[in-house]
Structure formats: structure tokens, C-alpha cells
PyMOL CGO cylinders between C-alpha atoms (Angstrom):
from pymol import cmd
from pymol.cgo import CYLINDER

trace = [
    CYLINDER, 108.45, 88.09, 107.82, 109.57, 86.51, 104.57, 0.3, 1, 1, 1, 1, 1, 1,
    CYLINDER, 109.57, 86.51, 104.57, 108.93, 88.24, 101.23, 0.3, 1, 1, 1, 1, 1, 1,
    CYLINDER, 108.93, 88.24, 101.23, 106.28, 85.61, 100.42, 0.3, 1, 1, 1, 1, 1, 1,
    CYLINDER, 106.28, 85.61, 100.42, 104.52, 86.28, 103.73, 0.3, 1, 1, 1, 1, 1, 1,
    CYLINDER, 104.52, 86.28, 103.73, 104.67, 90.02, 103.11, 0.3, 1, 1, 1, 1, 1, 1,
    CYLINDER, 104.67, 90.02, 103.11, 103.16, 89.59, 99.65, 0.3, 1, 1, 1, 1, 1, 1,
    CYLINDER, 103.16, 89.59, 99.65, 100.37, 87.44, 101.10, 0.3, 1, 1, 1, 1, 1, 1,
    CYLINDER, 100.37, 87.44, 101.10, 99.70, 90.10, 103.75, 0.3, 1, 1, 1, 1, 1, 1,
    CYLINDER, 99.70, 90.10, 103.75, 99.53, 92.88, 101.15, 0.3, 1, 1, 1, 1, 1, 1,
    CYLINDER, 99.53, 92.88, 101.15, 97.22, 90.87, 98.90, 0.3, 1, 1, 1, 1, 1, 1,
    CYLINDER, 97.22, 90.87, 98.90, 94.97, 89.78, 101.77, 0.3, 1, 1, 1, 1, 1, 1,
    CYLINDER, 94.97, 89.78, 101.77, 94.68, 93.37, 102.96, 0.3, 1, 1, 1, 1, 1, 1,
    CYLINDER, 94.68, 93.37, 102.96, 93.84, 94.55, 99.44, 0.3, 1, 1, 1, 1, 1, 1,
    CYLINDER, 93.84, 94.55, 99.44, 91.27, 91.79, 98.99, 0.3, 1, 1, 1, 1, 1, 1,
    CYLINDER, 91.27, 91.79, 98.99, 89.61, 92.62, 102.30, 0.3, 1, 1, 1, 1, 1, 1,
    CYLINDER, 89.61, 92.62, 102.30, 89.16, 96.22, 101.12, 0.3, 1, 1, 1, 1, 1, 1,
    CYLINDER, 89.16, 96.22, 101.12, 86.82, 94.84, 98.46, 0.3, 1, 1, 1, 1, 1, 1,
    CYLINDER, 86.82, 94.84, 98.46, 84.84, 97.53, 96.71, 0.3, 1, 1, 1, 1, 1, 1,
    CYLINDER, 84.84, 97.53, 96.71, 85.42, 100.18, 99.36, 0.3, 1, 1, 1, 1, 1, 1,
    CYLINDER, 85.42, 100.18, 99.36, 85.51, 103.71, 97.96, 0.3, 1, 1, 1, 1, 1, 1,
    CYLINDER, 85.51, 103.71, 97.96, 88.88, 104.91, 96.67, 0.3, 1, 1, 1, 1, 1, 1,
    CYLINDER, 88.88, 104.91, 96.67, 89.05, 107.55, 99.42, 0.3, 1, 1, 1, 1, 1, 1,
    CYLINDER, 89.05, 107.55, 99.42, 88.81, 104.84, 102.09, 0.3, 1, 1, 1, 1, 1, 1,
    CYLINDER, 88.81, 104.84, 102.09, 91.52, 102.80, 100.40, 0.3, 1, 1, 1, 1, 1, 1,
    CYLINDER, 91.52, 102.80, 100.40, 93.82, 105.84, 100.24, 0.3, 1, 1, 1, 1, 1, 1,
    CYLINDER, 93.82, 105.84, 100.24, 93.18, 106.62, 103.91, 0.3, 1, 1, 1, 1, 1, 1,
    CYLINDER, 93.18, 106.62, 103.91, 94.00, 103.02, 104.84, 0.3, 1, 1, 1, 1, 1, 1,
    CYLINDER, 94.00, 103.02, 104.84, 97.19, 103.13, 102.77, 0.3, 1, 1, 1, 1, 1, 1,
    CYLINDER, 97.19, 103.13, 102.77, 98.15, 106.28, 104.69, 0.3, 1, 1, 1, 1, 1, 1,
    CYLINDER, 98.15, 106.28, 104.69, 97.57, 104.53, 108.00, 0.3, 1, 1, 1, 1, 1, 1,
    CYLINDER, 97.57, 104.53, 108.00, 99.59, 101.52, 106.86, 0.3, 1, 1, 1, 1, 1, 1,
    CYLINDER, 99.59, 101.52, 106.86, 102.39, 103.83, 105.69, 0.3, 1, 1, 1, 1, 1, 1,
    CYLINDER, 102.39, 103.83, 105.69, 102.53, 105.50, 109.10, 0.3, 1, 1, 1, 1, 1, 1,
    CYLINDER, 102.53, 105.50, 109.10, 102.97, 102.09, 110.71, 0.3, 1, 1, 1, 1, 1, 1,
    CYLINDER, 102.97, 102.09, 110.71, 105.59, 100.96, 108.16, 0.3, 1, 1, 1, 1, 1, 1,
    CYLINDER, 105.59, 100.96, 108.16, 106.32, 102.65, 104.81, 0.3, 1, 1, 1, 1, 1, 1,
    CYLINDER, 106.32, 102.65, 104.81, 107.01, 99.29, 103.12, 0.3, 1, 1, 1, 1, 1, 1,
    CYLINDER, 107.01, 99.29, 103.12, 103.63, 98.00, 104.33, 0.3, 1, 1, 1, 1, 1, 1,
    CYLINDER, 103.63, 98.00, 104.33, 101.81, 101.04, 102.94, 0.3, 1, 1, 1, 1, 1, 1,
    CYLINDER, 101.81, 101.04, 102.94, 103.61, 100.75, 99.63, 0.3, 1, 1, 1, 1, 1, 1,
    CYLINDER, 103.61, 100.75, 99.63, 102.88, 97.02, 99.40, 0.3, 1, 1, 1, 1, 1, 1,
    CYLINDER, 102.88, 97.02, 99.40, 99.19, 97.51, 100.10, 0.3, 1, 1, 1, 1, 1, 1,
    CYLINDER, 99.19, 97.51, 100.10, 99.02, 100.34, 97.56, 0.3, 1, 1, 1, 1, 1, 1,
    CYLINDER, 99.02, 100.34, 97.56, 100.67, 98.15, 94.93, 0.3, 1, 1, 1, 1, 1, 1,
    CYLINDER, 100.67, 98.15, 94.93, 98.29, 95.27, 95.71, 0.3, 1, 1, 1, 1, 1, 1,
    CYLINDER, 98.29, 95.27, 95.71, 95.36, 97.65, 95.31, 0.3, 1, 1, 1, 1, 1, 1,
    CYLINDER, 95.36, 97.65, 95.31, 96.80, 99.00, 92.06, 0.3, 1, 1, 1, 1, 1, 1,
    CYLINDER, 96.80, 99.00, 92.06, 96.97, 102.51, 93.47, 0.3, 1, 1, 1, 1, 1, 1,
    CYLINDER, 96.97, 102.51, 93.47, 99.77, 105.03, 93.19, 0.3, 1, 1, 1, 1, 1, 1,
    CYLINDER, 99.77, 105.03, 93.19, 101.86, 106.13, 96.14, 0.3, 1, 1, 1, 1, 1, 1,
    CYLINDER, 101.86, 106.13, 96.14, 104.63, 108.72, 96.30, 0.3, 1, 1, 1, 1, 1, 1,
    CYLINDER, 104.63, 108.72, 96.30, 107.45, 107.56, 94.09, 0.3, 1, 1, 1, 1, 1, 1,
    CYLINDER, 107.45, 107.56, 94.09, 105.32, 105.00, 92.23, 0.3, 1, 1, 1, 1, 1, 1,
    CYLINDER, 105.32, 105.00, 92.23, 104.44, 105.19, 88.55, 0.3, 1, 1, 1, 1, 1, 1,
    CYLINDER, 104.44, 105.19, 88.55, 101.14, 103.30, 88.91, 0.3, 1, 1, 1, 1, 1, 1,
    CYLINDER, 101.14, 103.30, 88.91, 97.86, 105.20, 88.67, 0.3, 1, 1, 1, 1, 1, 1,
]
cmd.load_cgo(trace, "trace")
């Protein structure tokens, strides 16, 4: 998958989370991270949430 496709996937996933509670978003990020750490990190970044090693809050 190209970097542009990955970015689109992360953003689409984040958008589909909508206004889900933060706890649900964090759980989903955890599930994504288990599948592929880069996927989990990308989704977290797209959601504007912090993951281990990230400076975002």
C-alpha cells in the first residue's frame, strides 16, 4: 500500500469513528496496533490521540 493509500485508510478509519467515546477510540487503536503497529499509530494520529512514543495529546 502506498503512503497516500495508507493516509487515506487512516483518515477514513478516523472519520468513521465519528463522535464515538474516547474509550472506544482508544480500544480500536489498540486493536489496530495489534494487527499492525504502523496502522494503530496512523489511526491514532488521524484521530488526534496520543500513542506510546507520540507527543500529541
